[in-house]
Rosetta silent file (secondary structure, phi, psi, omega in degrees, C-alpha in Angstrom):
SEQUENCE: MPAKSQSQQKAAGAALAAKRGEMKKSELKGASRSMEKSMSEKELHDMASTKRKGKAEHVRH
SCORE:     score description
SCORE:     0.000 S_00000001
   1 L     0.000  118.411 -179.395    7.677   -5.800    5.655 S_00000001
   2 L   -75.045  152.865  177.378    6.537   -2.620    7.405 S_00000001
   3 L   -69.706  147.219 -179.715    5.895    0.598    5.497 S_00000001
   4 L   -95.709  -14.276  179.523    8.631    3.230    5.675 S_00000001
   5 L  -148.415  165.574  178.595    6.304    6.214    5.213 S_00000001
   6 H   -64.967  -38.162 -178.762    2.661    7.175    5.527 S_00000001
   7 H   -67.055  -36.246  177.483    2.286    7.465    1.768 S_00000001
   8 H   -66.829  -38.392  179.424    3.665    3.947    1.264 S_00000001
   9 H   -66.061  -40.868  179.198    1.218    2.632    3.877 S_00000001
  10 H   -66.509  -41.252  178.949   -1.714    4.364    2.146 S_00000001
  11 H   -63.472  -40.111  178.459   -0.699    2.995   -1.264 S_00000001
  12 H   -64.858  -38.010  177.820   -0.500   -0.522    0.170 S_00000001
  13 H   -63.636  -42.191  178.188   -3.989   -0.111    1.634 S_00000001
  14 H   -66.045  -42.536  178.979   -5.421    0.919   -1.728 S_00000001
  15 H   -64.244  -38.972  178.652   -3.667   -1.969   -3.495 S_00000001
  16 H   -64.689  -41.949  178.380   -4.969   -4.406   -0.876 S_00000001
  17 H   -61.358  -40.796  179.113   -8.542   -3.160   -1.347 S_00000001
  18 H   -68.198  -41.215 -179.742   -8.249   -3.696   -5.109 S_00000001
  19 H   -63.380  -35.032  179.514   -6.735   -7.161   -4.693 S_00000001
  20 L   -81.477   -8.163  179.330   -9.649   -8.134   -2.417 S_00000001
  21 L    86.248   13.640 -179.828  -12.186   -6.760   -4.917 S_00000001
  22 L   -82.221  -15.820  174.296  -13.349   -3.940   -2.646 S_00000001
  23 L  -147.383  161.576 -177.897  -12.462   -1.366   -5.305 S_00000001
  24 L   -75.176  139.196  177.839  -11.781   -1.478   -9.035 S_00000001
  25 H   -63.512  -27.921 -179.586   -8.207   -2.116  -10.134 S_00000001
  26 H   -69.485  -15.680  178.391   -8.665    0.571  -12.783 S_00000001
  27 H   -81.544  -13.487 -178.616   -8.996    3.173   -9.993 S_00000001
  28 L   -73.224  145.615  178.222   -5.421    2.527   -8.805 S_00000001
  29 L  -135.663  153.037  172.759   -2.689    5.009   -9.731 S_00000001
  30 L    57.096 -128.466 -173.997    1.077    5.142   -9.384 S_00000001
  31 H   -62.593  -36.770 -177.731    2.699    3.043   -6.687 S_00000001
  32 H   -65.200  -32.316  178.607   -0.516    1.321   -5.611 S_00000001
  33 H   -65.762  -46.041 -179.412   -1.025   -0.048   -9.135 S_00000001
  34 H   -71.413  -33.592  177.632    2.431   -1.639   -9.266 S_00000001
  35 H   -63.830  -41.354 -178.487    2.127   -2.885   -5.666 S_00000001
  36 H   -61.693  -37.749 -178.574   -1.152   -4.652   -6.485 S_00000001
  37 H   -75.943  -37.237 -169.548    0.484   -6.499   -9.367 S_00000001
  38 H   -99.336  -12.570 -175.520    3.760   -7.435   -7.700 S_00000001
  39 L  -115.752  151.752  177.412    2.870   -8.186   -4.057 S_00000001
  40 L   -78.419  166.147  178.461    0.806  -10.903   -2.404 S_00000001
  41 H   -60.805  -38.557  179.603   -2.251  -10.142   -0.293 S_00000001
  42 H   -65.491  -43.669  178.960   -0.301  -11.014    2.875 S_00000001
  43 H   -62.257  -42.113  178.645    2.570   -8.686    1.970 S_00000001
  44 H   -65.273  -40.939  178.766    0.137   -5.861    1.259 S_00000001
  45 H   -61.530  -44.884  179.733   -1.710   -6.507    4.527 S_00000001
  46 H   -60.744  -41.501 -178.926    1.547   -6.395    6.498 S_00000001
  47 H   -72.904  -40.111 -178.096    2.543   -3.106    4.876 S_00000001
  48 H   -71.056  -26.228 -177.309   -0.913   -1.516    5.154 S_00000001
  49 L   -88.231    4.816  176.385   -1.274   -2.426    8.829 S_00000001
  50 L   -62.596  138.105  177.602    1.906   -0.552    9.818 S_00000001
  51 L   -69.739  141.035 -177.669    1.245    2.091   12.463 S_00000001
  52 L   -85.113  -22.225 -174.888    1.471    5.651   11.141 S_00000001
  53 L   -59.646  126.912  178.526    2.606    7.298   14.363 S_00000001
  54 L    85.450   -1.874  179.266    6.160    8.581   13.980 S_00000001
  55 L   -89.186  142.141  174.421    6.304    7.918   10.223 S_00000001
  56 L   -72.916  154.327  177.666    7.268   10.639    7.791 S_00000001
  57 L   -64.486  -44.112  177.900    4.729   11.523    5.102 S_00000001
  58 L  -134.962  150.900  176.835    7.343   10.768    2.390 S_00000001
  59 L  -123.006  128.588  177.841   10.801    9.223    2.515 S_00000001
  60 L   -86.095  144.517 -179.537   13.505   10.197    0.032 S_00000001
  61 L   -92.478    0.000    0.000   15.769    7.473   -1.302 S_00000001
């Protein structure tokens, strides 16, 4: 599932780093914390590897 915004892509990257043990899970905040708990490593990788070009910084729901 590709990221819909740059901020979502960044949060997925932080969650992926924590899941892989590259950073402490306690350092995660907000969306990245819940993403780390609820998504698999593959799902996080797919979202974090989305290209940023043309993406809005934030997307309103």
